[in-house]
N, CA, C and O atoms as a GROMACS GRO file, in nm:
protein
  364
    1MET      N    1   6.986   9.539  11.916
    1MET     CA    2   6.890   9.630  11.861
    1MET      C    3   6.906   9.766  11.932
    1MET      O    4   6.914   9.773  12.054
    2LYS      N    5   6.910   9.872  11.853
    2LYS     CA    6   6.922  10.007  11.906
    2LYS      C    7   6.787  10.079  11.888
    2LYS      O    8   6.706  10.041  11.804
    3THR      N    9   6.765  10.182  11.967
    3THR     CA   10   6.639  10.258  11.960
    3THR      C   11   6.672  10.406  11.959
    3THR      O   12   6.757  10.452  12.035
    4ILE      N   13   6.603  10.479  11.872
    4ILE     CA   14   6.613  10.624  11.871
    4ILE      C   15   6.472  10.682  11.879
    4ILE      O   16   6.384  10.639  11.805
    5LYS      N   17   6.450  10.777  11.967
    5LYS     CA   18   6.322  10.846  11.977
    5LYS      C   19   6.329  10.969  11.889
    5LYS      O   20   6.425  11.047  11.894
    6VAL      N   21   6.227  10.986  11.808
    6VAL     CA   22   6.225  11.095  11.710
    6VAL      C   23   6.095  11.174  11.720
    6VAL      O   24   6.000  11.134  11.786
    7VAL      N   25   6.095  11.289  11.652
    7VAL     CA   26   5.976  11.371  11.640
    7VAL      C   27   5.924  11.365  11.498
    7VAL      O   28   5.995  11.319  11.408
    8ASN      N   29   5.803  11.409  11.476
    8ASN     CA   30   5.739  11.424  11.346
    8ASN      C   31   5.686  11.297  11.284
    8ASN      O   32   5.634  11.303  11.172
    9VAL      N   33   5.695  11.183  11.350
    9VAL     CA   34   5.632  11.062  11.297
    9VAL      C   35   5.487  11.067  11.344
    9VAL      O   36   5.458  11.048  11.463
   10LYS      N   37   5.395  11.094  11.248
   10LYS     CA   38   5.258  11.118  11.288
   10LYS      C   39   5.159  11.010  11.239
   10LYS      O   40   5.048  10.999  11.290
   11CYS      N   41   5.202  10.933  11.140
   11CYS     CA   42   5.104  10.840  11.080
   11CYS      C   43   5.176  10.723  11.013
   11CYS      O   44   5.299  10.715  11.014
   12GLY      N   45   5.099  10.634  10.956
   12GLY     CA   46   5.156  10.520  10.884
   12GLY      C   47   5.240  10.561  10.767
   12GLY      O   48   5.336  10.492  10.733
   13GLY      N   49   5.208  10.673  10.704
   13GLY     CA   50   5.289  10.723  10.592
   13GLY      C   51   5.427  10.763  10.637
   13GLY      O   52   5.526  10.734  10.570
   14CYS      N   53   5.432  10.830  10.751
   14CYS     CA   54   5.563  10.869  10.807
   14CYS      C   55   5.645  10.745  10.840
   14CYS      O   56   5.764  10.737  10.807
   15ALA      N   57   5.579  10.647  10.905
   15ALA     CA   58   5.649  10.524  10.941
   15ALA      C   59   5.698  10.452  10.815
   15ALA      O   60   5.809  10.400  10.813
   16ASN      N   61   5.616  10.449  10.712
   16ASN     CA   62   5.652  10.384  10.588
   16ASN      C   63   5.771  10.455  10.523
   16ASN      O   64   5.864  10.389  10.475
   17THR      N   65   5.769  10.587  10.521
   17THR     CA   66   5.878  10.663  10.463
   17THR      C   67   6.009  10.634  10.535
   17THR      O   68   6.112  10.613  10.472
   18VAL      N   69   6.004  10.634  10.669
   18VAL     CA   70   6.123  10.604  10.747
   18VAL      C   71   6.176  10.466  10.710
   18VAL      O   72   6.296  10.451  10.683
   19LYS      N   73   6.091  10.369  10.709
   19LYS     CA   74   6.135  10.230  10.681
   19LYS      C   75   6.196  10.218  10.541
   19LYS      O   76   6.304  10.160  10.525
   20ILE      N   77   6.129  10.272  10.441
   20ILE     CA   78   6.178  10.263  10.303
   20ILE      C   79   6.313  10.333  10.289
   20ILE      O   80   6.405  10.280  10.227
   21GLU      N   81   6.324  10.452  10.345
   21GLU     CA   82   6.448  10.529  10.330
   21GLU      C   83   6.565  10.466  10.405
   21GLU      O   84   6.678  10.470  10.358
   22LEU      N   85   6.538  10.408  10.520
   22LEU     CA   86   6.647  10.341  10.593
   22LEU      C   87   6.688  10.211  10.524
   22LEU      O   88   6.806  10.176  10.524
   23GLU      N   89   6.593  10.140  10.464
   23GLU     CA   90   6.628  10.019  10.392
   23GLU      C   91   6.714  10.050  10.270
   23GLU      O   92   6.795   9.967  10.228
   24LYS      N   93   6.698  10.168  10.212
   24LYS     CA   94   6.781  10.208  10.096
   24LYS      C   95   6.930  10.212  10.130
   24LYS      O   96   7.014  10.191  10.043
   25ILE      N   97   6.961  10.237  10.256
   25ILE     CA   98   7.103  10.240  10.296
   25ILE      C   99   7.141  10.115  10.376
   25ILE      O  100   7.232  10.117  10.459
   26TRP      N  101   7.070  10.008  10.348
   26TRP     CA  102   7.102   9.874  10.400
   26TRP      C  103   7.078   9.852  10.548
   26TRP      O  104   7.135   9.760  10.606
   27ILE      N  105   6.999   9.933  10.608
   27ILE     CA  106   6.967   9.913  10.750
   27ILE      C  107   6.864   9.803  10.760
   27ILE      O  108   6.766   9.801  10.685
   28LYS      N  109   6.885   9.712  10.852
   28LYS     CA  110   6.798   9.594  10.866
   28LYS      C  111   6.721   9.598  10.998
   28LYS      O  112   6.752   9.675  11.089
   29ASN      N  113   6.620   9.511  11.005
   29ASN     CA  114   6.539   9.494  11.126
   29ASN      C  115   6.484   9.627  11.179
   29ASN      O  116   6.502   9.662  11.296
   30ILE      N  117   6.418   9.700  11.091
   30ILE     CA  118   6.363   9.831  11.126
   30ILE      C  119   6.221   9.813  11.178
   30ILE      O  120   6.138   9.746  11.117
   31ASP      N  121   6.195   9.875  11.294
   31ASP     CA  122   6.062   9.870  11.351
   31ASP      C  123   6.028  10.015  11.394
   31ASP      O  124   6.088  10.069  11.486
   32VAL      N  125   5.932  10.073  11.325
   32VAL     CA  126   5.888  10.209  11.359
   32VAL      C  127   5.759  10.195  11.436
   32VAL      O  128   5.663  10.134  11.389
   33TRP      N  129   5.756  10.251  11.556
   33TRP     CA  130   5.634  10.239  11.635
   33TRP      C  131   5.589  10.371  11.692
   33TRP      O  132   5.670  10.456  11.730
   34PHE      N  133   5.460  10.384  11.698
   34PHE     CA  134   5.395  10.500  11.753
   34PHE      C  135   5.249  10.468  11.775
   34PHE      O  136   5.196  10.375  11.715
   35THR      N  137   5.187  10.544  11.858
   35THR     CA  138   5.042  10.539  11.868
   35THR      C  139   4.993  10.681  11.858
   35THR      O  140   5.057  10.773  11.908
   36GLU      N  141   4.882  10.700  11.795
   36GLU     CA  142   4.834  10.835  11.769
   36GLU      C  143   4.796  10.911  11.897
   36GLU      O  144   4.790  11.034  11.895
   37LYS      N  145   4.773  10.841  12.005
   37LYS     CA  146   4.736  10.907  12.129
   37LYS      C  147   4.855  10.940  12.216
   37LYS      O  148   4.843  11.017  12.311
   38ASP      N  149   4.971  10.884  12.185
   38ASP     CA  150   5.092  10.913  12.264
   38ASP      C  151   5.146  11.051  12.231
   38ASP      O  152   5.108  11.111  12.130
   39SER      N  153   5.234  11.099  12.316
   39SER     CA  154   5.301  11.225  12.288
   39SER      C  155   5.403  11.202  12.176
   39SER      O  156   5.444  11.089  12.150
   40VAL      N  157   5.442  11.310  12.112
   40VAL     CA  158   5.539  11.299  12.003
   40VAL      C  159   5.666  11.231  12.052
   40VAL      O  160   5.730  11.158  11.975
   41LYS      N  161   5.704  11.252  12.176
   41LYS     CA  162   5.827  11.197  12.228
   41LYS      C  163   5.824  11.045  12.241
   41LYS      O  164   5.927  10.984  12.270
   42SER      N  165   5.707  10.984  12.220
   42SER     CA  166   5.696  10.839  12.230
   42SER      C  167   5.724  10.768  12.099
   42SER      O  168   5.730  10.645  12.096
   43ARG      N  169   5.740  10.842  11.991
   43ARG     CA  170   5.769  10.779  11.863
   43ARG      C  171   5.912  10.728  11.864
   43ARG      O  172   6.003  10.799  11.905
   44ALA      N  173   5.931  10.605  11.821
   44ALA     CA  174   6.064  10.549  11.826
   44ALA      C  175   6.089  10.456  11.707
   44ALA      O  176   5.995  10.405  11.646
   45ILE      N  177   6.215  10.437  11.678
   45ILE     CA  178   6.255  10.351  11.569
   45ILE      C  179   6.361  10.255  11.626
   45ILE      O  180   6.461  10.298  11.683
   46ASN      N  181   6.336  10.129  11.610
   46ASN     CA  182   6.433  10.025  11.650
   46ASN      C  183   6.503   9.979  11.523
   46ASN      O  184   6.442   9.972  11.416
   47PHE      N  185   6.632   9.948  11.534
   47PHE     CA  186   6.709   9.909  11.416
   47PHE      C  187   6.837   9.839  11.456
   47PHE      O  188   6.878   9.845  11.572
   48ASP      N  189   6.899   9.772  11.360
   48ASP     CA  190   7.030   9.710  11.378
   48ASP      C  191   7.126   9.782  11.283
   48ASP      O  192   7.135   9.747  11.165
   49TRP      N  193   7.196   9.881  11.334
   49TRP     CA  194   7.293   9.953  11.251
   49TRP      C  195   7.364  10.056  11.338
   49TRP      O  196   7.334  10.068  11.457
   50ASP      N  197   7.456  10.129  11.282
   50ASP     CA  198   7.530  10.234  11.353
   50ASP      C  199   7.435  10.347  11.391
   50ASP      O  200   7.367  10.403  11.304
   51PHE      N  201   7.431  10.381  11.520
   51PHE     CA  202   7.338  10.482  11.571
   51PHE      C  203   7.354  10.618  11.503
   51PHE      O  204   7.255  10.680  11.466
   52ASN      N  205   7.478  10.663  11.485
   52ASN     CA  206   7.501  10.796  11.430
   52ASN      C  207   7.462  10.805  11.283
   52ASN      O  208   7.415  10.909  11.238
   53ILE      N  209   7.480  10.696  11.208
   53ILE     CA  210   7.438  10.696  11.066
   53ILE      C  211   7.287  10.705  11.058
   53ILE      O  212   7.233  10.781  10.977
   54VAL      N  213   7.218  10.629  11.141
   54VAL     CA  214   7.072  10.632  11.141
   54VAL      C  215   7.023  10.769  11.187
   54VAL      O  216   6.931  10.825  11.127
   55LYS      N  217   7.081  10.822  11.290
   55LYS     CA  218   7.041  10.954  11.342
   55LYS      C  219   7.055  11.061  11.234
   55LYS      O  220   6.965  11.142  11.216
   56ASP      N  221   7.168  11.061  11.162
   56ASP     CA  222   7.191  11.159  11.057
   56ASP      C  223   7.089  11.144  10.944
   56ASP      O  224   7.035  11.243  10.894
   57ARG      N  225   7.066  11.020  10.904
   57ARG     CA  226   6.971  10.994  10.795
   57ARG      C  227   6.831  11.040  10.836
   57ARG      O  228   6.762  11.103  10.756
   58LEU      N  229   6.789  11.008  10.956
   58LEU     CA  230   6.657  11.048  11.002
   58LEU      C  231   6.643  11.200  11.009
   58LEU      O  232   6.537  11.254  10.976
   59THR      N  233   6.746  11.267  11.053
   59THR     CA  234   6.745  11.413  11.057
   59THR      C  235   6.728  11.470  10.917
   59THR      O  236   6.653  11.566  10.898
   60ASN      N  237   6.797  11.411  10.819
   60ASN     CA  238   6.783  11.457  10.681
   60ASN      C  239   6.645  11.427  10.624
   60ASN      O  240   6.600  11.494  10.531
   61LEU      N  241   6.577  11.327  10.680
   61LEU     CA  242   6.441  11.293  10.636
   61LEU      C  243   6.333  11.370  10.711
   61LEU      O  244   6.215  11.344  10.691
   62TRP      N  245   6.371  11.464  10.798
   62TRP     CA  246   6.279  11.548  10.875
   62TRP      C  247   6.224  11.476  10.998
   62TRP      O  248   6.118  11.513  11.048
   63TYR      N  249   6.296  11.374  11.046
   63TYR     CA  250   6.256  11.304  11.168
   63TYR      C  251   6.373  11.304  11.266
   63TYR      O  252   6.433  11.200  11.293
   64PRO      N  253   6.406  11.424  11.320
   64PRO     CA  254   6.521  11.434  11.409
   64PRO      C  255   6.496  11.372  11.547
   64PRO      O  256   6.383  11.351  11.590
   65GLU      N  257   6.606  11.345  11.612
   65GLU     CA  258   6.600  11.288  11.746
   65GLU      C  259   6.536  11.387  11.844
   65GLU      O  260   6.559  11.508  11.836
   66VAL      N  261   6.456  11.334  11.937
   66VAL     CA  262   6.394  11.415  12.040
   66VAL      C  263   6.503  11.489  12.116
   66VAL      O  264   6.610  11.433  12.138
   67TRP      N  265   6.479  11.608  12.155
   67TRP     CA  266   6.569  11.694  12.232
   67TRP      C  267   6.682  11.753  12.150
   67TRP      O  268   6.761  11.831  12.204
   68SER      N  269   6.694  11.721  12.023
   68SER     CA  270   6.801  11.780  11.942
   68SER      C  271   6.759  11.920  11.897
   68SER      O  272   6.641  11.953  11.901
   69SER      N  273   6.855  12.000  11.855
   69SER     CA  274   6.821  12.135  11.805
   69SER      C  275   6.736  12.125  11.678
   69SER      O  276   6.651  12.210  11.652
   70GLU      N  277   6.760  12.022  11.599
   70GLU     CA  278   6.682  12.003  11.476
   70GLU      C  279   6.535  11.975  11.506
   70GLU      O  280   6.448  12.008  11.424
   71ALA      N  281   6.505  11.916  11.621
   71ALA     CA  282   6.370  11.883  11.658
   71ALA      C  283   6.284  12.010  11.677
   71ALA      O  284   6.162  12.005  11.666
   72GLU      N  285   6.350  12.121  11.705
   72GLU     CA  286   6.281  12.248  11.725
   72GLU      C  287   6.271  12.332  11.597
   72GLU      O  288   6.212  12.439  11.598
   73SER      N  289   6.329  12.282  11.488
   73SER     CA  290   6.333  12.357  11.362
   73SER      C  291   6.196  12.367  11.301
   73SER      O  292   6.134  12.264  11.273
   74PHE      N  293   6.147  12.487  11.279
   74PHE     CA  294   6.018  12.507  11.215
   74PHE      C  295   6.017  12.450  11.074
   74PHE      O  296   5.917  12.392  11.031
   75LEU      N  297   6.127  12.465  11.001
   75LEU     CA  298   6.135  12.415  10.864
   75LEU      C  299   6.118  12.264  10.860
   75LEU      O  300   6.045  12.213  10.776
   76LYS      N  301   6.184  12.192  10.950
   76LYS     CA  302   6.173  12.046  10.954
   76LYS      C  303   6.029  12.005  10.988
   76LYS      O  304   5.976  11.910  10.931
   77LYS      N  305   5.967  12.076  11.081
   77LYS     CA  306   5.827  12.046  11.117
   77LYS      C  307   5.737  12.070  10.998
   77LYS      O  308   5.648  11.989  10.973
   78ALA      N  309   5.757  12.178  10.925
   78ALA     CA  310   5.675  12.209  10.810
   78ALA      C  311   5.691  12.103  10.700
   78ALA      O  312   5.592  12.058  10.643
   79LYS      N  313   5.813  12.064  10.672
   79LYS     CA  314   5.838  11.962  10.570
   79LYS      C  315   5.774  11.830  10.609
   79LYS      O  316   5.717  11.760  10.525
   80SER      N  317   5.783  11.795  10.734
   80SER     CA  318   5.723  11.673  10.784
   80SER      C  319   5.572  11.677  10.768
   80SER      O  320   5.511  11.579  10.725
   81PHE      N  321   5.512  11.788  10.802
   81PHE     CA  322   5.368  11.803  10.789
   81PHE      C  323   5.322  11.787  10.646
   81PHE      O  324   5.222  11.721  10.619
   82ILE      N  325   5.395  11.848  10.553
   82ILE     CA  326   5.360  11.839  10.411
   82ILE      C  327   5.374  11.695  10.363
   82ILE      O  328   5.287  11.646  10.290
   83SER      N  329   5.480  11.627  10.401
   83SER     CA  330   5.499  11.488  10.365
   83SER      C  331   5.386  11.400  10.419
   83SER      O  332   5.334  11.314  10.348
   84CYS      N  333   5.350  11.422  10.542
   84CYS     CA  334   5.242  11.346  10.604
   84CYS      C  335   5.107  11.371  10.534
   84CYS      O  336   5.032  11.278  10.507
   85ALA      N  337   5.079  11.497  10.507
   85ALA     CA  338   4.952  11.534  10.442
   85ALA      C  339   4.945  11.475  10.301
   85ALA      O  340   4.840  11.426  10.259
   86SER      N  341   5.056  11.480  10.227
   86SER     CA  342   5.053  11.426  10.091
   86SER      C  343   5.033  11.276  10.090
   86SER      O  344   4.967  11.224  10.000
   87TRP      N  345   5.087  11.204  10.188
   87TRP     CA  346   5.064  11.061  10.196
   87TRP      C  347   4.919  11.031  10.226
   87TRP      O  348   4.861  10.940  10.166
   88LYS      N  349   4.859  11.106  10.316
   88LYS     CA  350   4.720  11.081  10.353
   88LYS      C  351   4.627  11.108  10.234
   88LYS      O  352   4.523  11.043  10.220
   89MET      N  353   4.664  11.203  10.148
   89MET     CA  354   4.581  11.233  10.032
   89MET      C  355   4.587  11.125   9.926
   89MET      O  356   4.497  11.117   9.842
   90THR      N  357   4.689  11.042   9.927
   90THR     CA  358   4.700  10.935   9.828
   90THR      C  359   4.629  10.808   9.871
   90THR      O  360   4.619  10.715   9.792
   91LYS      N  361   4.580  10.803   9.994
   91LYS     CA  362   4.510  10.683  10.045
   91LYS      C  363   4.374  10.669   9.985
   91LYS      O  364   4.302  10.575  10.016
   0.00000   0.00000   0.00000
């Protein structure tokens, strides 16, 4: 099992999006975990697959790896916020 720490996972909708999108490319044993009181750097995804493929896919989904240049991108943060807000509105 591999683990990647990511940014922008804020809620159950984010976790659900990550899981669904990774399953689309045949990634198995996905576990997205976070707690709302933890820092953003505590969000992590466990999986059984090639690390670089997962990292690239997550970056494209607006959940880049912590400490990466993409993690500081305002555009990725904005897209993640909109995705999160739209999921919460459908609840």
